[in-house]
C-alpha positions as CSV (number, residue, x, y, z in Angstrom):
1,M,6.0,7.3,-37.1
2,Y,3.2,6.3,-34.8
3,T,-0.2,8.0,-35.2
4,M,-2.0,9.6,-32.3
5,A,-4.3,6.6,-32.2
6,T,-1.5,4.1,-31.7
7,I,0.5,5.9,-29.1
8,L,0.5,4.2,-25.7
9,R,0.1,6.7,-22.9
10,V,1.5,5.6,-19.6
11,T,0.8,7.5,-16.4
12,L,3.3,7.2,-13.6
13,P,2.7,7.4,-9.8
14,D,3.8,11.1,-9.8
15,D,1.2,11.7,-12.6
16,R,3.8,12.3,-15.3
17,T,2.9,10.8,-18.6
18,L,5.1,8.8,-21.1
19,E,4.2,8.2,-24.7
20,L,5.4,4.8,-26.0
21,P,4.9,2.7,-29.1
22,P,2.2,0.0,-29.0
23,G,3.3,-3.3,-27.6
24,S,5.5,-1.6,-25.0
25,S,5.9,-3.4,-21.6
26,G,6.8,-2.4,-18.1
27,H,10.4,-2.9,-19.0
28,D,10.1,-0.3,-21.7
29,V,8.6,2.1,-19.2
30,A,11.6,1.5,-16.9
31,L,14.0,2.1,-19.8
32,A,12.3,5.3,-20.7
33,I,12.8,6.5,-17.1
34,G,16.4,5.4,-16.8
35,P,18.8,2.5,-17.2
36,G,19.2,2.0,-13.4
37,L,15.4,1.5,-13.0
38,A,15.4,-0.9,-16.0
39,R,18.1,-3.0,-14.2
40,S,16.3,-3.0,-10.8
41,A,12.7,-3.4,-11.9
42,L,11.2,-6.8,-11.1
43,A,7.5,-6.4,-12.2
44,A,4.9,-3.8,-12.9
45,E,1.6,-2.8,-11.3
46,V,-0.7,-1.9,-14.2
47,D,-4.0,-0.3,-13.2
48,G,-3.7,-1.9,-9.8
49,D,-2.8,-5.4,-11.0
50,L,0.7,-6.9,-10.6
51,V,2.0,-8.3,-13.9
52,D,5.2,-9.6,-15.4
53,L,7.7,-6.8,-16.3
54,H,7.9,-7.9,-20.0
55,R,4.1,-8.3,-20.5
56,P,2.8,-6.0,-23.2
57,L,0.7,-3.1,-22.0
58,N,-2.8,-2.8,-23.4
59,G,-4.2,0.7,-24.0
60,D,-3.6,3.8,-21.9
61,V,-2.6,2.7,-18.4
62,R,-1.3,3.7,-15.0
63,V,2.0,2.0,-14.2
64,R,4.0,1.6,-11.0
65,L,7.3,-0.3,-11.3
66,I,8.1,-2.8,-8.6
67,T,11.7,-3.0,-7.3
68,E,13.1,-4.9,-4.3
69,R,12.2,-1.9,-2.1
70,D,8.5,-2.4,-2.6
71,P,6.4,-4.5,-0.2
72,E,5.2,-6.7,-3.1
73,A,8.7,-7.7,-4.1
74,L,9.5,-10.3,-1.5
75,E,6.3,-12.3,-2.3
76,L,7.1,-12.1,-6.0
77,L,10.7,-13.3,-5.3
78,R,9.5,-16.2,-3.2
79,H,6.9,-17.3,-5.7
80,S,9.6,-17.5,-8.4
81,A,11.9,-19.4,-5.9
82,A,9.2,-22.0,-5.5
83,H,9.2,-22.6,-9.2
84,V,13.0,-22.9,-9.2
85,L,12.6,-25.5,-6.4
86,A,10.2,-27.5,-8.5
87,T,12.7,-27.3,-11.4
88,A,15.4,-28.8,-9.2
89,V,13.1,-31.5,-7.8
90,R,12.0,-32.6,-11.3
91,K,15.7,-32.9,-12.3
92,H,16.4,-35.3,-9.5
93,R,13.0,-37.0,-9.4
94,P,11.6,-36.9,-12.9
95,D,8.6,-38.9,-11.9
96,A,7.6,-36.6,-9.1
97,E,4.0,-35.4,-9.3
98,I,3.8,-31.6,-9.1
99,G,1.3,-30.0,-6.7
100,F,1.1,-26.4,-5.6
101,G,4.0,-24.0,-4.9
102,P,2.8,-20.7,-3.4
103,P,4.7,-18.0,-1.5
104,I,3.7,-17.8,2.2
105,E,4.3,-15.3,5.0
106,E,7.9,-16.2,5.7
107,G,9.0,-18.0,2.6
108,F,7.5,-20.6,0.2
109,Y,6.7,-24.2,-0.2
110,Y,6.0,-26.7,-2.9
111,D,4.1,-30.0,-2.7
112,F,5.3,-33.1,-4.6
113,G,4.0,-36.6,-5.0
114,V,6.9,-39.0,-4.5
115,E,7.2,-42.6,-3.3
116,Q,9.9,-41.9,-0.7
117,P,10.0,-39.0,1.7
118,F,12.7,-36.4,1.1
119,T,15.8,-36.6,3.3
120,P,18.2,-33.8,4.4
121,E,20.6,-35.0,1.8
122,D,17.9,-34.6,-0.8
123,L,17.3,-31.0,0.2
124,E,21.1,-30.3,-0.1
125,A,21.1,-31.7,-3.6
126,F,18.0,-29.7,-4.5
127,E,19.7,-26.5,-3.2
128,A,22.8,-27.2,-5.4
129,T,20.6,-27.6,-8.5
130,M,18.6,-24.5,-7.6
131,A,21.8,-22.6,-7.6
132,E,22.6,-23.9,-11.0
133,V,19.2,-22.9,-12.3
134,I,19.7,-19.4,-10.9
135,E,23.2,-19.2,-12.5
136,A,21.7,-20.2,-15.8
137,D,19.4,-17.1,-15.7
138,Y,16.4,-18.7,-17.4
139,A,13.7,-16.3,-18.4
140,F,10.3,-16.8,-16.8
141,E,8.2,-17.2,-20.0
142,R,4.5,-16.6,-19.8
143,R,2.2,-18.3,-22.2
144,E,-1.6,-18.3,-22.6
145,V,-3.2,-21.6,-23.6
146,T,-6.7,-23.2,-23.9
147,K,-7.8,-25.8,-21.5
148,A,-7.4,-28.5,-24.2
149,E,-3.8,-27.4,-24.8
150,A,-3.1,-27.3,-21.1
151,R,-4.3,-30.9,-20.8
152,E,-1.8,-32.0,-23.5
153,L,1.0,-30.0,-21.8
154,F,0.3,-31.6,-18.4
155,A,-0.8,-35.0,-19.6
156,D,1.8,-36.7,-17.3
157,D,0.9,-34.6,-14.3
158,P,-2.2,-36.0,-12.6
159,L,-2.3,-33.3,-9.9
160,K,-2.2,-30.6,-12.5
161,L,-4.9,-32.3,-14.6
162,E,-7.2,-32.4,-11.5
163,R,-6.6,-28.6,-11.1
164,L,-7.4,-28.0,-14.7
165,E,-10.8,-29.5,-14.3
166,E,-11.8,-26.5,-12.2
167,F,-11.3,-24.2,-15.2
168,D,-14.1,-23.4,-17.6
169,D,-13.6,-24.9,-21.1
170,R,-13.5,-21.4,-22.6
171,E,-11.2,-19.9,-20.0
172,T,-7.7,-18.7,-20.9
173,I,-5.1,-20.6,-18.9
174,T,-1.6,-19.3,-18.2
175,V,1.5,-21.4,-17.9
176,Y,5.1,-20.4,-17.1
177,R,8.4,-22.0,-18.2
178,D,11.8,-21.5,-16.6
179,G,14.3,-23.5,-18.5
180,P,13.2,-27.2,-18.6
181,F,10.3,-26.8,-16.2
182,L,6.7,-25.9,-17.2
183,D,4.1,-25.0,-14.5
184,L,0.4,-24.2,-14.4
185,C,0.5,-20.7,-12.8
186,R,-1.2,-17.3,-12.9
187,G,2.1,-15.5,-12.1
188,P,3.5,-13.0,-12.1
189,H,7.2,-13.8,-11.7
190,V,10.6,-12.0,-11.6
191,P,12.0,-11.6,-15.2
192,S,14.4,-14.5,-14.9
193,T,15.9,-17.0,-12.5
194,G,19.1,-15.0,-12.2
195,R,17.1,-12.2,-10.4
196,L,16.6,-14.5,-7.4
197,G,18.6,-13.7,-4.3
198,P,19.9,-15.9,-1.4
199,F,17.7,-18.8,-0.5
200,K,17.5,-21.7,1.9
201,L,15.4,-25.0,2.0
202,L,14.3,-25.4,5.5
203,S,12.5,-28.7,5.9
204,A,10.3,-31.4,4.3
205,A,7.1,-32.7,5.8
206,G,4.0,-34.7,4.8
207,A,1.0,-32.8,3.6
208,Y,-2.3,-34.1,2.3
209,W,-3.3,-33.0,-1.2
210,R,-5.4,-29.9,-0.8
211,G,-5.3,-30.4,2.9
212,D,-7.8,-33.3,2.8
213,E,-6.7,-36.3,4.9
214,R,-8.8,-38.5,2.6
215,R,-6.5,-37.7,-0.3
216,Q,-2.9,-38.5,-1.3
217,M,-0.1,-37.8,1.1
218,L,2.4,-35.5,-0.6
219,Q,5.8,-34.3,0.5
220,R,6.0,-30.5,1.2
221,I,9.3,-28.7,1.0
222,Y,9.5,-25.4,2.9
223,G,12.0,-22.8,1.9
224,T,12.7,-19.1,2.2
225,A,14.4,-16.4,0.1
226,F,15.5,-12.8,0.5
227,F,17.2,-10.1,-1.6
228,S,20.4,-10.1,0.6
229,K,22.6,-12.5,2.5
230,K,22.2,-10.4,5.6
231,E,18.4,-10.6,5.5
232,L,18.6,-14.4,5.1
233,R,21.1,-14.8,7.9
234,T,19.0,-12.7,10.3
235,H,15.9,-14.8,9.4
236,L,17.7,-18.1,9.9
237,N,19.1,-16.9,13.3
238,R,15.6,-15.9,14.3
239,L,14.3,-19.4,13.4
240,E,17.0,-21.0,15.5
241,E,16.0,-18.9,18.5
242,A,12.4,-19.6,17.9
243,K,13.1,-23.4,18.0
244,K,14.5,-23.0,21.5
245,R,11.2,-21.2,22.5
246,D,8.8,-23.5,20.7
247,H,5.7,-23.7,22.9
248,R,5.5,-27.4,22.1
249,V,9.0,-28.0,23.5
250,L,8.4,-25.7,26.5
251,G,5.0,-27.3,27.2
252,K,6.7,-30.7,27.6
253,Q,9.7,-29.5,29.5
254,L,7.7,-27.4,32.0
255,E,4.8,-29.9,32.2
256,L,2.2,-27.4,31.1
257,F,0.1,-29.4,28.7
258,T,-0.1,-32.6,26.7
259,V,-2.1,-34.3,24.0
260,D,-3.1,-38.0,24.0
261,E,-4.1,-39.9,20.8
262,R,-6.9,-41.6,22.8
263,V,-8.4,-38.2,23.4
264,G,-7.8,-37.1,19.9
265,P,-5.5,-34.8,17.9
266,G,-5.8,-31.1,18.5
267,L,-7.5,-31.5,21.9
268,I,-5.3,-30.2,24.7
269,L,-5.0,-31.7,28.2
270,W,-3.9,-29.1,30.7
271,R,-1.5,-30.3,33.4
272,P,-1.6,-28.8,36.9
273,A,1.3,-26.4,36.3
274,G,-0.3,-25.3,33.0
275,S,-3.6,-24.9,34.7
276,I,-2.1,-22.5,37.2
277,V,-0.6,-20.4,34.4
278,R,-3.9,-20.4,32.5
279,N,-5.9,-19.5,35.7
280,E,-3.6,-16.5,36.4
281,I,-4.1,-15.2,32.9
282,E,-7.8,-15.6,33.1
283,E,-8.1,-13.9,36.4
284,Y,-6.0,-10.9,35.2
285,E,-8.1,-10.6,32.1
286,K,-11.4,-10.8,34.1
287,E,-10.3,-7.8,36.1
288,L,-9.8,-5.9,32.9
289,I,-13.1,-7.1,31.4
290,L,-15.1,-6.0,34.5
291,R,-13.2,-2.7,34.7
292,H,-14.4,-1.9,31.2
293,G,-18.0,-2.6,31.9
294,Y,-18.4,-6.1,30.6
295,E,-20.7,-8.7,32.2
296,I,-19.4,-12.3,32.3
297,V,-21.7,-14.9,30.9
298,Y,-21.6,-18.6,30.1
299,T,-23.2,-20.5,27.2
300,P,-23.5,-24.3,26.5
301,H,-20.8,-26.2,24.7
302,V,-23.5,-28.0,22.6
303,M,-26.5,-26.3,21.0
304,S,-29.4,-27.2,18.8
305,E,-28.4,-27.2,15.1
306,R,-31.3,-24.9,14.5
307,I,-29.5,-22.0,16.1
308,F,-26.6,-22.4,13.7
309,E,-29.1,-22.4,10.7
310,I,-30.5,-19.1,12.0
311,S,-27.1,-17.5,12.5
312,G,-25.8,-18.6,9.1
313,H,-22.9,-20.7,10.6
314,L,-24.3,-23.9,9.1
315,E,-24.5,-22.4,5.6
316,N,-21.1,-20.7,5.6
317,F,-19.0,-22.6,8.2
318,A,-20.3,-26.2,8.1
319,E,-17.1,-27.7,6.8
320,N,-15.3,-26.4,9.9
321,M,-17.9,-27.7,12.3
322,F,-18.1,-31.2,13.9
323,G,-20.9,-33.4,12.7
324,A,-24.4,-33.4,14.2
325,M,-25.5,-35.5,17.1
326,E,-28.9,-37.0,17.2
327,V,-30.7,-36.7,20.6
328,E,-34.4,-37.6,21.0
329,G,-35.1,-36.8,17.4
330,A,-33.3,-33.4,17.5
331,R,-29.9,-32.5,16.0
332,Y,-27.2,-30.8,18.1
333,R,-23.7,-29.4,17.3
334,A,-20.6,-28.6,19.3
335,K,-20.5,-24.8,19.0
336,P,-17.7,-23.4,16.8
337,M,-18.4,-19.8,18.0
338,N,-20.0,-18.1,21.0
339,C,-21.9,-15.4,19.0
340,P,-25.3,-17.2,18.8
341,G,-25.4,-17.8,22.5
342,H,-24.7,-14.2,23.3
343,I,-27.4,-13.0,20.9
344,C,-29.9,-15.4,22.6
345,L,-29.0,-13.9,26.0
346,Y,-29.6,-10.4,24.7
347,Q,-32.9,-11.5,23.2
348,A,-34.0,-13.2,26.4
349,D,-35.6,-9.9,27.7
350,Q,-37.3,-6.9,26.2
351,R,-34.7,-4.2,25.7
352,S,-34.7,-0.4,25.8
353,Y,-32.2,1.8,24.1
354,R,-31.6,3.3,27.6
355,E,-29.9,0.0,28.6
356,L,-27.4,0.2,25.8
357,P,-24.5,-0.5,25.5
358,I,-24.8,-4.0,26.8
359,R,-21.4,-5.8,26.9
360,Y,-21.1,-9.6,27.3
361,A,-17.9,-11.5,27.8
362,E,-17.2,-15.2,28.1
363,Y,-14.3,-17.6,28.4
364,G,-16.1,-19.8,25.9
365,T,-14.7,-23.2,24.8
366,V,-15.5,-23.8,21.1
367,Y,-14.9,-26.7,18.8
368,R,-13.8,-26.5,15.2
369,Y,-13.0,-29.3,12.8
370,E,-9.5,-28.5,11.6
371,R,-7.9,-30.9,9.2
372,S,-5.2,-33.0,10.8
373,G,-2.6,-31.7,8.4
374,V,-2.9,-28.2,9.7
375,L,-3.0,-29.0,13.5
376,H,0.0,-27.4,15.2
377,G,0.6,-27.6,19.0
378,M,-1.7,-25.1,20.7
379,L,-1.8,-22.7,17.7
380,R,-4.1,-24.8,15.5
381,V,-6.4,-27.1,17.5
382,R,-9.9,-28.6,17.5
383,G,-11.0,-27.3,20.9
384,F,-9.9,-24.1,22.5
385,T,-11.2,-21.4,24.9
386,Q,-11.7,-17.8,23.6
387,D,-11.8,-14.7,25.7
388,D,-14.8,-13.6,23.6
389,A,-17.0,-10.5,23.8
390,H,-20.0,-9.0,22.1
391,V,-21.3,-5.4,22.4
392,F,-24.9,-4.5,21.7
393,C,-25.2,-0.8,21.1
394,T,-26.7,1.9,18.9
395,R,-25.0,3.1,15.7
396,E,-24.1,6.3,17.5
397,Q,-22.4,4.5,20.3
398,V,-20.0,2.5,18.0
399,P,-17.2,5.2,18.0
400,G,-17.2,5.3,21.8
401,E,-17.0,1.5,22.0
402,I,-14.1,1.3,19.6
403,E,-12.2,4.0,21.5
C-alpha cells in the first residue's frame, strides 16, 4: 500500500486525475488509460516539457501523451532517425568523428568527420544498416553523467569533447544509447529504434564544423523520415518536382542571373532578362506601396559605424556585418539593415503628432556576412535588396496600421 504522501497524482489534458505509484513514467500513464495508447505513445509532455516516455515522473504533474498524430511527433521521430544514421555510419566507418545530428524542417542531418567524402553507394549501405538497427528494436536509453564521466565516454570523439567544454563542470549531462552507439544528447527520443517509420537518405555534402569556414570540413548527410510510406512517397515526389523548378537551374536556363567568383560568393549579378523581371516586380510593388500611403525614400549603402553603435546593431549583430572601412580617420560599415537610415530621416525634422502616421518605404540594398557554408543561390546571399518599410505612429494608431 502507498501512503497519501507517496501517491503520484497525474493531471491529464481533460483535467482528469490519475493516482499512480512513485517512479511511474509516461508509459505507465498510458497503460492506466488503455493498452492502445500504451502501444501508440511515443513520448510525454510533462508540465510543458517534452520527455522520454519511460522517464520517471517527479511529483504531481500535468501530462500529455504524444502519439504520431501530435505536431511534436515528427520532429521526435526525425531526431531519433538521425541517431540511427550515426549508428550505421559508425558501423561502416568506425573512425568517423561524430558531430551534430538534429532534426530540421523537412527531415534531419548528421555531420561526420571522415577522410573521404561519402558516395551514393555509401548512402545505400548506410540505409541498409539503418534498416537492420530498426529491425533490432534497440531501446533509446537515457543516462545522466558528470562532465568528467562524459569526457571518459567520448575520449575518442574530438568533436564531442569540444562540445563538452561548453558545459559547466557541475552541470548534469545526458547521453543516449541505441544498441552499440552512444551519443551526447539532450533528447528526448522515441522509446526504441523499432518505432521509426519509413526513411530515406537524400544526399551528402560538405559542411564546416559549426558553420565556421575556418574550421574542419565535415560531411553532412541529409535524410528524412515519416510515419507512413505514403507520406514519404509524397515528400520524395515533391522534392523531385522542386528540383525541376530550382531557381538556380531556372536562373541559368532563362539567363536571369549569375554569380562570378571574381565578384564574390553570395553576390548576385542580374542579367538583362532578369533585370526586366525584377523591374516589373518592383514597379508593381511601388504602386501598392504608394496606394497605401507610403513615401519612397533612399538611404546610403555605407554608413558611419557610429550609427550602428547607437542602433544596437553593432552590439547584437556584428558577427553578421562586414568589417569596418577606415576613411579619413572614421570607420564605416556596409549597412545590414535599413532601419537606422529611416529613423535618421524621421529625426531630420521636428515632428508633430498631427503628422503621424509617417510611412517610409525603400528598395534598400543591404549587405550581411553569411558564412560560405550556408549560401544558397538567391535564398541565402551576402547582398540583397529588401522591399523594406517603417511606420512612425502613436500607440493608438498601431491597430489601424496592422489592419
